[in-house]
N, CA, C and O atoms as a Tinker XYZ file with bonds, in Angstrom:
   380  protein
     1  N    176.288000    8.807000   69.487000    73     2
     2  CA   176.497000    8.935000   70.639000    64     1     3
     3  C    177.059000    7.499000   71.189000    63     2     4     5
     4  O    176.521000    6.434000   70.887000    81     3
     5  N    178.453000    7.625000   72.217000    73     3     6
     6  CA   178.420000    6.113000   72.782000    64     5     7
     7  C    178.581000    5.887000   73.943000    63     6     8     9
     8  O    179.026000    6.720000   74.733000    81     7
     9  N    178.220000    4.625000   74.265000    73     7    10
    10  CA   177.667000    3.973000   75.266000    64     9    11
    11  C    178.944000    2.816000   75.644000    63    10    12    13
    12  O    179.520000    2.136000   74.794000    81    11
    13  N    179.274000    2.780000   77.441000    73    11    14
    14  CA   180.118000    1.327000   77.194000    64    13    15
    15  C    178.635000    1.283000   78.617000    63    14    16    17
    16  O    177.981000    2.080000   79.289000    81    15
    17  N    178.836000   -0.965000   78.303000    73    15    18
    18  CA   177.950000   -1.072000   79.094000    64    17    19
    19  C    178.559000   -2.466000   79.868000    63    18    20    21
    20  O    178.655000   -3.555000   79.304000    81    19
    21  N    178.965000   -2.184000   81.340000    73    19    22
    22  CA   179.604000   -4.131000   81.838000    64    21    23
    23  C    178.355000   -4.274000   82.780000    63    22    24    25
    24  O    177.647000   -3.468000   83.385000    81    23
    25  N    178.390000   -5.924000   82.621000    73    23    26
    26  CA   177.992000   -6.388000   83.552000    64    25    27
    27  C    178.159000   -7.973000   83.612000    63    26    28    29
    28  O    178.171000   -8.607000   82.557000    81    27
    29  N    178.256000   -8.458000   84.542000    73    27    30
    30  CA   178.870000   -9.953000   84.173000    64    29    31
    31  C    177.805000  -11.328000   84.113000    63    30    32    33
    32  O    178.090000  -12.526000   84.088000    81    31
    33  N    176.568000  -10.690000   84.101000    73    31    34
    34  CA   175.577000  -11.748000   83.637000    64    33    35
    35  C    174.971000  -11.421000   81.762000    63    34    36    37
    36  O    174.308000  -10.489000   81.307000    81    35
    37  N    175.522000  -12.553000   81.137000    73    35    38
    38  CA   175.005000  -12.366000   79.688000    64    37    39
    39  C    174.039000  -12.071000   79.586000    63    38    40    41
    40  O    174.198000  -10.894000   79.264000    81    39
    41  N    172.625000  -12.296000   79.620000    73    39    42
    42  CA   171.013000  -11.545000   79.687000    64    41    43
    43  C    170.925000  -10.496000   80.072000    63    42    44    45
    44  O    170.110000   -9.888000   79.378000    81    43
    45  N    171.448000   -9.719000   81.061000    73    43    46
    46  CA   171.530000   -8.229000   81.199000    64    45    47
    47  C    172.470000   -7.733000   80.209000    63    46    48    49
    48  O    171.855000   -6.921000   79.518000    81    47
    49  N    173.199000   -7.798000   79.970000    73    47    50
    50  CA   174.246000   -7.362000   78.995000    64    49    51
    51  C    173.931000   -7.328000   77.815000    63    50    52    53
    52  O    174.523000   -6.554000   77.063000    81    51
    53  N    173.151000   -7.968000   77.456000    73    51    54
    54  CA   172.515000   -8.336000   75.624000    64    53    55
    55  C    171.251000   -7.724000   76.151000    63    54    56    57
    56  O    171.866000   -6.680000   75.937000    81    55
    57  N    170.160000   -7.365000   76.600000    73    55    58
    58  CA   169.236000   -6.675000   76.548000    64    57    59
    59  C    169.503000   -5.298000   76.844000    63    58    60    61
    60  O    168.786000   -4.506000   76.232000    81    59
    61  N    170.587000   -4.675000   77.845000    73    59    62
    62  CA   170.996000   -3.514000   77.795000    64    61    63
    63  C    171.292000   -3.119000   76.389000    63    62    64    65
    64  O    170.721000   -2.230000   75.759000    81    63
    65  N    172.357000   -3.972000   75.932000    73    63    66
    66  CA   173.181000   -3.751000   74.418000    64    65    67
    67  C    172.147000   -3.133000   73.564000    63    66    68    69
    68  O    172.180000   -1.960000   73.189000    81    67
    69  N    171.087000   -4.127000   73.236000    73    67    70
    70  CA   170.324000   -4.006000   72.293000    64    69    71
    71  C    169.032000   -2.878000   72.968000    63    70    72    73
    72  O    168.064000   -2.745000   72.219000    81    71
    73  N    168.999000   -2.348000   73.869000    73    71    74
    74  CA   168.130000   -1.556000   74.703000    64    73    75
    75  C    168.521000   -0.377000   73.542000    63    74    76    77
    76  O    167.828000    0.178000   72.689000    81    75
    77  N    169.908000   -0.260000   73.897000    73    75    78
    78  CA   170.922000    1.113000   73.598000    64    77    79
    79  C    171.001000    1.649000   72.443000    63    78    80    81
    80  O    171.014000    2.834000   72.110000    81    79
    81  N    171.097000   -0.068000   71.371000    73    79    82
    82  CA   171.386000    0.210000   70.272000    64    81    83
    83  C    170.070000    0.443000   69.715000    63    82    84    85
    84  O    170.099000    1.098000   68.673000    81    83
    85  N    168.868000    0.072000   70.138000    73    83    86
    86  CA   167.691000    0.582000   69.426000    64    85    87
    87  C    167.167000    2.467000   69.424000    63    86    88    89
    88  O    166.504000    3.265000   68.761000    81    87
    89  N    167.755000    2.411000   70.284000    73    87    90
    90  CA   168.045000    4.314000   70.825000    64    89    91
    91  C    168.830000    5.116000   69.675000    63    90    92    93
    92  O    168.524000    6.290000   69.470000    81    91
    93  N    169.669000    4.598000   69.049000    73    91    94
    94  CA   171.052000    4.845000   68.488000    64    93    95
    95  C    171.860000    5.029000   68.815000    63    94    96    97
    96  O    172.455000    6.074000   68.552000    81    95
    97  N    172.501000    3.730000   69.875000    73    95    98
    98  CA   173.930000    4.381000   71.045000    64    97    99
    99  C    174.744000    3.297000   69.913000    63    98   100   101
   100  O    174.318000    2.278000   69.370000    81    99
   101  N    175.932000    3.903000   69.828000    73    99   102
   102  CA   177.403000    3.174000   69.683000    64   101   103
   103  C    177.391000    2.107000   70.939000    63   102   104   105
   104  O    178.132000    2.519000   71.832000    81   103
   105  N    176.797000    0.926000   71.243000    73   103   106
   106  CA   177.141000    0.314000   72.217000    64   105   107
   107  C    178.956000   -0.603000   72.326000    63   106   108   109
   108  O    179.524000   -1.027000   71.319000    81   107
   109  N    179.515000   -0.711000   73.691000    73   107   110
   110  CA   180.653000   -0.912000   73.859000    64   109   111
   111  C    180.337000   -1.649000   75.018000    63   110   112   113
   112  O    180.363000   -1.170000   76.151000    81   111
   113  N    179.904000   -3.333000   74.617000    73   111   114
   114  CA   180.062000   -3.699000   75.991000    64   113   115
   115  C    181.294000   -4.837000   76.366000    63   114   116   117
   116  O    182.259000   -5.289000   75.751000    81   115
   117  N    180.712000   -5.034000   77.707000    73   115   118
   118  CA   181.801000   -5.883000   78.768000    64   117   119
   119  C    181.198000   -6.380000   79.421000    63   118   120   121
   120  O    180.118000   -6.042000   79.905000    81   119
   121  N    182.101000   -7.743000   79.622000    73   119   122
   122  CA   181.437000   -8.629000   80.552000    64   121   123
   123  C    182.163000   -8.768000   81.880000    63   122   124   125
   124  O    181.743000   -9.567000   82.717000    81   123
   125  N    183.239000   -8.019000   82.104000    73   123   126
   126  CA   183.833000   -7.713000   83.711000    64   125   127
   127  C    185.101000   -6.387000   84.041000    63   126   128   129
   128  O    185.527000   -6.145000   82.912000    81   127
   129  N    185.639000   -5.729000   84.752000    73   127   130
   130  CA   185.680000   -4.955000   84.622000    64   129   131
   131  C    187.196000   -4.687000   84.442000    63   130   132   133
   132  O    187.726000   -3.608000   84.710000    81   131
   133  N    187.613000   -5.393000   84.131000    73   131   134
   134  CA   189.538000   -6.001000   83.307000    64   133   135
   135  C    189.716000   -4.702000   82.644000    63   134   136   137
   136  O    188.699000   -4.123000   82.263000    81   135
   137  N    190.424000   -4.371000   82.526000    73   135   138
   138  CA   191.227000   -3.054000   81.619000    64   137   139
   139  C    190.133000   -2.011000   81.102000    63   138   140   141
   140  O    190.218000   -1.374000   80.052000    81   139
   141  N    188.931000   -1.944000   82.167000    73   139   142
   142  CA   187.771000   -1.457000   81.876000    64   141   143
   143  C    188.729000    0.231000   81.306000    63   142   144   145
   144  O    188.838000    0.509000   80.111000    81   143
   145  N    189.308000    1.139000   82.439000    73   143   146
   146  CA   189.643000    2.199000   82.340000    64   145   147
   147  C    189.928000    2.797000   81.179000    63   146   148   149
   148  O    189.439000    3.845000   80.758000    81   147
   149  N    191.067000    1.823000   80.450000    73   147   150
   150  CA   192.126000    1.933000   79.915000    64   149   151
   151  C    190.764000    1.589000   78.071000    63   150   152   153
   152  O    190.638000    2.003000   76.918000    81   151
   153  N    190.337000    0.923000   78.718000    73   151   154
   154  CA   189.410000    0.610000   77.078000    64   153   155
   155  C    188.556000    1.946000   77.090000    63   154   156   157
   156  O    188.702000    2.679000   76.112000    81   155
   157  N    187.595000    2.383000   78.185000    73   155   158
   158  CA   187.102000    3.328000   77.922000    64   157   159
   159  C    187.713000    5.016000   78.036000    63   158   160   161
   160  O    187.110000    6.064000   77.807000    81   159
   161  N    188.787000    4.844000   78.370000    73   159   162
   162  CA   189.451000    6.118000   77.414000    64   161   163
   163  C    189.591000    6.399000   75.803000    63   162   164   165
   164  O    189.640000    7.437000   75.143000    81   163
   165  N    189.635000    4.999000   75.465000    73   163   166
   166  CA   190.113000    4.832000   74.047000    64   165   167
   167  C    189.044000    5.505000   73.167000    63   166   168   169
   168  O    189.159000    6.239000   72.185000    81   167
   169  N    187.445000    4.798000   74.141000    73   167   170
   170  CA   186.029000    4.667000   73.624000    64   169   171
   171  C    185.735000    6.078000   73.717000    63   170   172   173
   172  O    185.236000    6.419000   72.645000    81   171
   173  N    185.843000    7.321000   74.737000    73   171   174
   174  CA   184.718000    8.426000   75.346000    64   173   175
   175  C    183.880000    7.832000   75.590000    63   174   176   177
   176  O    183.978000    7.077000   74.622000    81   175
   177  N    183.139000    7.518000   76.045000    73   175   178
   178  CA   181.942000    7.201000   76.272000    64   177   179
   179  C    180.999000    8.532000   76.858000    63   178   180   181
   180  O    181.506000    9.241000   77.727000    81   179
   181  N    179.648000    8.833000   76.363000    73   179   182
   182  CA   178.870000    9.606000   77.251000    64   181   183
   183  C    178.387000    9.078000   78.052000    63   182   184   185
   184  O    179.119000    9.496000   78.949000    81   183
   185  N    177.484000    8.243000   78.708000    73   183   186
   186  CA   177.533000    7.266000   79.446000    64   185   187
   187  C    177.980000    5.718000   79.895000    63   186   188   189
   188  O    178.085000    4.904000   78.978000    81   187
   189  N    178.207000    5.340000   81.053000    73   187   190
   190  CA   178.724000    4.036000   81.161000    64   189   191
   191  C    177.550000    3.536000   81.965000    63   190   192   193
   192  O    177.127000    4.440000   82.684000    81   191
   193  N    176.881000    2.415000   82.093000    73   191   194
   194  CA   176.073000    1.940000   82.663000    64   193   195
   195  C    177.572000    0.996000   83.204000    63   194   196   197
   196  O    178.726000    0.895000   82.788000    81   195
   197  N    176.517000    0.234000   84.722000    73   195   198
   198  CA   178.390000   -0.433000   85.541000    64   197   199
   199  C    177.821000   -1.169000   86.498000    63   198   200   201
   200  O    177.423000   -0.639000   87.535000    81   199
   201  N    177.679000   -2.875000   86.203000    73   199   202
   202  CA   176.904000   -3.484000   87.339000    64   201   203
   203  C    177.787000   -3.406000   88.705000    63   202   204   205
   204  O    179.011000   -3.473000   88.591000    81   203
   205  N    177.281000   -3.285000   89.812000    73   203   206
   206  CA   177.415000   -2.975000   90.758000    64   205   207
   207  C    178.550000   -3.694000   92.092000    63   206   208   209
   208  O    179.301000   -3.454000   93.038000    81   207
   209  N    177.843000   -4.847000   91.117000    73   207   210
   210  CA   178.800000   -6.454000   91.474000    64   209   211
   211  C    179.489000   -7.458000   90.426000    63   210   212   213
   212  O    179.113000   -8.545000   89.988000    81   211
   213  N    180.759000   -6.605000   90.164000    73   211   214
   214  CA   181.284000   -7.442000   89.271000    64   213   215
   215  C    182.580000   -8.831000   89.823000    63   214   216   217
   216  O    183.774000   -8.928000   89.539000    81   215
   217  N    181.906000   -9.507000   90.472000    73   215   218
   218  CA   182.270000  -10.609000   90.926000    64   217   219
   219  C    183.918000  -10.352000   92.010000    63   218   220   221
   220  O    184.252000  -10.720000   93.136000    81   219
   221  N    184.541000   -9.585000   90.977000    73   219   222
   222  CA   186.739000   -9.897000   91.616000    64   221   223
   223  C    186.284000   -7.968000   91.684000    63   222   224   225
   224  O    187.084000   -7.226000   92.254000    81   223
   225  N    185.550000   -7.628000   91.330000    73   223   226
   226  CA   185.310000   -5.706000   90.632000    64   225   227
   227  C    183.890000   -5.531000   91.151000    63   226   228   229
   228  O    182.887000   -6.074000   90.688000    81   227
   229  N    183.971000   -4.456000   92.473000    73   227   230
   230  CA   183.495000   -3.559000   93.004000    64   229   231
   231  C    183.186000   -2.397000   92.136000    63   230   232   233
   232  O    183.976000   -1.460000   92.022000    81   231
   233  N    181.617000   -2.466000   91.291000    73   231   234
   234  CA   181.042000   -1.539000   90.768000    64   233   235
   235  C    181.762000    0.257000   91.114000    63   234   236   237
   236  O    182.329000    1.046000   90.358000    81   235
   237  N    181.254000    0.377000   93.156000    73   235   238
   238  CA   181.318000    1.348000   92.976000    64   237   239
   239  C    182.936000    1.528000   92.998000    63   238   240   241
   240  O    183.181000    2.701000   92.717000    81   239
   241  N    183.887000    0.935000   93.185000    73   239   242
   242  CA   185.229000    1.052000   93.552000    64   241   243
   243  C    186.024000    1.811000   92.050000    63   242   244   245
   244  O    186.977000    2.589000   92.003000    81   243
   245  N    185.217000    1.236000   90.962000    73   243   246
   246  CA   185.703000    1.347000   89.729000    64   245   247
   247  C    184.962000    2.651000   89.105000    63   246   248   249
   248  O    185.619000    3.107000   88.169000    81   247
   249  N    183.630000    3.456000   89.405000    73   247   250
   250  CA   183.119000    4.189000   89.413000    64   249   251
   251  C    183.883000    5.449000   90.010000    63   250   252   253
   252  O    183.833000    6.482000   89.343000    81   251
   253  N    184.318000    5.451000   90.751000    73   251   254
   254  CA   185.202000    6.158000   91.516000    64   253   255
   255  C    186.953000    6.267000   91.102000    63   254   256   257
   256  O    187.764000    7.037000   91.618000    81   255
   257  N    187.192000    5.332000   90.109000    73   255   258
   258  CA   188.255000    5.908000   89.380000    64   257   259
   259  C    188.060000    6.165000   87.631000    63   258   260   261
   260  O    188.680000    7.040000   87.027000    81   259
   261  N    187.268000    5.403000   87.108000    73   259   262
   262  CA   186.369000    6.190000   86.585000    64   261   263
   263  C    185.672000    8.210000   86.548000    63   262   264   265
   264  O    185.809000    9.015000   85.627000    81   263
   265  N    185.351000    8.306000   87.175000    73   263   266
   266  CA   185.593000    9.747000   87.333000    64   265   267
   267  C    186.489000   10.859000   87.748000    63   266   268   269
   268  O    186.137000   12.038000   87.735000    81   267
   269  N    187.696000   10.426000   88.127000    73   267   270
   270  CA   188.583000   10.653000   88.128000    64   269   271
   271  C    189.791000   10.251000   87.369000    63   270   272   273
   272  O    190.915000   10.200000   87.868000    81   271
   273  N    189.505000    9.970000   86.144000    73   271   274
   274  CA   190.377000    9.622000   84.970000    64   273   275
   275  C    190.306000   10.830000   83.782000    63   274   276   277
   276  O    189.197000   11.148000   83.354000    81   275
   277  N    191.041000   11.229000   83.470000    73   275   278
   278  CA   191.001000   11.961000   82.633000    64   277   279
   279  C    190.565000   11.423000   81.097000    63   278   280   281
   280  O    191.174000   10.550000   80.478000    81   279
   281  N    189.147000   12.279000   80.536000    73   279   282
   282  CA   188.719000   12.003000   79.481000    64   281   283
   283  C    187.138000   10.935000   79.709000    63   282   284   285
   284  O    186.739000   10.244000   78.771000    81   283
   285  N    186.655000   10.955000   80.598000    73   283   286
   286  CA   185.931000   10.411000   80.811000    64   285   287
   287  C    185.231000   11.417000   82.479000    63   286   288   289
   288  O    184.170000   11.095000   83.013000    81   287
   289  N    185.812000   12.173000   82.813000    73   287   290
   290  CA   185.066000   13.003000   84.069000    64   289   291
   291  C    183.802000   13.727000   83.196000    63   290   292   293
   292  O    183.176000   14.478000   83.945000    81   291
   293  N    183.340000   13.708000   82.028000    73   291   294
   294  CA   182.252000   13.553000   81.982000    64   293   295
   295  C    180.784000   13.028000   81.785000    63   294   296   297
   296  O    179.630000   13.449000   81.870000    81   295
   297  N    181.620000   11.618000   81.406000    73   295   298
   298  CA   180.619000   10.270000   81.213000    64   297   299
   299  C    179.888000   10.370000   82.168000    63   298   300   301
   300  O    180.100000   10.605000   83.357000    81   299
   301  N    178.863000   10.148000   81.497000    73   299   302
   302  CA   177.354000   10.107000   82.450000    64   301   303
   303  C    177.685000    8.849000   83.674000    63   302   304   305
   304  O    178.672000    8.165000   83.403000    81   303
   305  N    177.165000    8.597000   84.601000    73   303   306
   306  CA   177.298000    6.480000   85.211000    64   305   307
   307  C    176.439000    6.432000   85.536000    63   306   308   309
   308  O    176.113000    7.489000   86.075000    81   307
   309  N    175.249000    5.252000   85.555000    73   307   310
   310  CA   174.480000    4.703000   86.220000    64   309   311
   311  C    175.439000    3.300000   86.912000    63   310   312   313
   312  O    176.170000    2.391000   86.516000    81   311
   313  N    175.107000    3.616000   87.653000    73   311   314
   314  CA   175.042000    1.716000   88.578000    64   313   315
   315  C    173.853000    0.805000   88.595000    63   314   316   317
   316  O    172.728000    0.968000   89.068000    81   315
   317  N    174.463000   -0.313000   87.880000    73   315   318
   318  CA   173.048000   -1.585000   87.603000    64   317   319
   319  C    173.027000   -2.367000   89.088000    63   318   320   321
   320  O    173.994000   -3.015000   89.487000    81   319
   321  N    172.222000   -2.266000   89.579000    73   319   322
   322  CA   171.819000   -3.571000   90.377000    64   321   323
   323  C    170.950000   -4.732000   90.590000    63   322   324   325
   324  O    169.983000   -4.967000   89.864000    81   323
   325  N    171.288000   -5.437000   91.563000    73   323   326
   326  CA   171.268000   -7.253000   90.986000    64   325   327
   327  C    169.840000   -7.254000   91.008000    63   326   328   329
   328  O    169.454000   -8.422000   90.948000    81   327
   329  N    168.590000   -6.190000   91.089000    73   327   330
   330  CA   167.581000   -6.526000   91.008000    64   329   331
   331  C    166.797000   -6.282000   89.827000    63   330   332   333
   332  O    165.572000   -6.376000   89.900000    81   331
   333  N    167.622000   -5.843000   88.257000    73   331   334
   334  CA   167.755000   -5.799000   86.990000    64   333   335
   335  C    167.680000   -7.338000   86.858000    63   334   336   337
   336  O    166.744000   -7.724000   86.158000    81   335
   337  N    168.323000   -8.112000   87.284000    73   335   338
   338  CA   168.364000   -9.403000   86.738000    64   337   339
   339  C    167.407000  -10.593000   87.128000    63   338   340   341
   340  O    167.071000  -11.631000   86.559000    81   339
   341  N    167.014000   -9.814000   88.731000    73   339   342
   342  CA   165.426000  -10.657000   88.944000    64   341   343
   343  C    164.360000  -10.270000   88.456000    63   342   344   345
   344  O    163.396000  -11.035000   88.478000    81   343
   345  N    164.240000   -8.849000   87.830000    73   343   346
   346  CA   163.081000   -8.486000   87.165000    64   345   347
   347  C    163.210000   -9.449000   85.945000    63   346   348   349
   348  O    162.587000  -10.506000   85.849000    81   347
   349  N    164.349000   -8.819000   84.754000    73   347   350
   350  CA   164.523000  -10.176000   84.294000    64   349   351
   351  C    164.065000  -11.340000   84.050000    63   350   352   353
   352  O    163.266000  -11.720000   83.194000    81   351
   353  N    164.724000  -11.990000   85.006000    73   351   354
   354  CA   164.218000  -13.587000   85.137000    64   353   355
   355  C    163.133000  -14.056000   84.970000    63   354   356   357
   356  O    162.783000  -14.884000   84.129000    81   355
   357  N    161.978000  -13.068000   86.521000    73   355   358
   358  CA   160.898000  -12.695000   86.928000    64   357   359
   359  C    160.252000  -12.809000   85.547000    63   358   360   361
   360  O    159.473000  -13.760000   85.598000    81   359
   361  N    160.243000  -12.321000   84.494000    73   359   362
   362  CA   159.268000  -12.188000   83.379000    64   361   363
   363  C    159.937000  -13.202000   82.627000    63   362   364   365
   364  O    159.248000  -14.120000   82.184000    81   363
   365  N    161.238000  -13.186000   82.399000    73   363   366
   366  CA   161.523000  -14.744000   81.433000    64   365   367
   367  C    160.732000  -15.519000   82.149000    63   366   368   369
   368  O    159.996000  -15.903000   81.240000    81   367
   369  N    160.224000  -16.176000   83.358000    73   367   370
   370  CA   159.645000  -17.249000   83.837000    64   369   371
   371  C    158.321000  -16.814000   84.003000    63   370   372   373
   372  O    157.740000  -17.857000   84.303000    81   371
   373  N    157.538000  -15.969000   83.993000    73   371   374
   374  CA   155.619000  -15.161000   83.156000    64   373   375
   375  C    155.182000  -16.368000   81.937000    63   374   376   377
   376  O    154.266000  -17.156000   81.701000    81   375
   377  N    156.536000  -15.913000   81.343000    73   375   378
   378  CA   156.232000  -16.450000   79.395000    64   377   379
   379  C    155.889000  -17.969000   79.796000    63   378   380
   380  O    155.608000  -18.790000   78.923000    81   379
């Protein structure tokens, strides 16, 4: 099973990638939304985890484009919010 993770925060990207690999997924990680749709069409993932705020890209808009793109309409989309970053930072600070 293939997954795509898109997050512009390197620590989030690494945590998500490692977690998904641990459960046996083939993970393709991207740090921005540039060329995401053509790359995703090649990969044909089962799930896409997408940061809602990718700087110059809006995750909600990318989500709409993905859902209307052939070969990607069946992919499960999950949006990642900034609170994920805040959570990982607070856990790291407690150590």
